[in-house]
N, C-alpha and C positions, 0 to 999 in steps of 0.2 A: 499725748494720746497713746493708748495701748498698742495700736497698729504701728505707730512710729517706733516704739521700743522693740517690737518684734522684728520689724524691717531692719532697724539698726543692728540688732543682734545677729540676724541671719547674714546680712551683707558683711558685717564686720568679721564674723567667723569664717566666711568663705574666703575673704581676702587675707585674713591672718594665716589660715592654713595654706592657701596657695602661695602667698609670699614666703612663708616659712619654709615650704618645700624648695623653693628656688634658692633661698639664702643658705639652706642646709646642703644644697648641691645634690639633691636626691637623683638617683640614676635616671628616672623617667623624665625629669626636667632637663638634665644634661643631654639626654638623647634627643629630646624635642628641639632644644635650641640648636643643637648640632645639625639635625635634620633640616631645620629651617635656614641654616647658614648664618645664624646670628652669633655674634661674639659672646664669649663667656661673661664679659663685664656687663653686657646688656641683660643677661639673665639676673645677675645680682642687682643691677639697677632696678629692674622691673620688680623683683622680689622686695627690695627695700621700699619702693614706692607703695607697693601693696600693703606691706606691714605698717608703714607710716600712715597710709590712708585709713586702714582699719583702726589704728589707735586714734586717729583724728575723729572718727565717728563716735568715739566714746566721750568726747569733750564737747559740750554744747557750743563753745565759741568757735570750734574748728569744723563742725559738722557740715556747714554750708559751703565750705571749701573742699573738704575731703570727699564728699559724695560725688560732686561733678568731676573731680580729679579721677576717682575710681571708674566712673562711667567712661571717661576718655581713655583710660587704660584698656577698657573692654572693647572700645572701637578698634584699637590696635590689635587686640587678640582676635577679634572677628575677622579683620582684614587678613591676618596671617592664616587663619583657618580657611578662608575663601581662597587665598592664593595657592594653598597647598591641597585643596580639595578635601579637607578634613571635615566632612559634613556632620558626623555625630558630635564632634568637638565644637563645631560652629553652633549647633543647636543648644548645647550646654552654655556656651559663652553668650548666646543670644538671650537665653533666659536670665542669666546673671545680669546682663546689660539692662534688660527690661525691668527687673526688680530694682536695680540700682537707680534707674531713671524714675521709677515710681517714688523711691525714697527721696531723690533730688526734688521732685515736684512737691512732695509733702513738706520737705524742709524749707524750700525756697518760697512757697506760696501759701502754705497753710499754717506754718508755725508763727507764734506770736513773740518768740524770744530771739 
């Protein structure tokens, strides 16, 4: 269905860019993980999982695993933003989480493949 393809593209692009920024060690990602007190290896792990999840969304056989995995990553992101009182970032993460959950629902309950 056309909506599924749009959601797959949007969610995939978000996680590809976000994960890519972490894997590239961009300054704003380094600063954030340092501010949160998370080790550097965790930033790279998170970025790798985001990129792998985004790639998984592009393969029919992996979509039903990748989408829930990405939603779980967003639970961690939202918990971090709550812990540190980062309310605008929490709002963005919440929207990404909700869109990813809609994608999960559509993939797990509505798809025929």
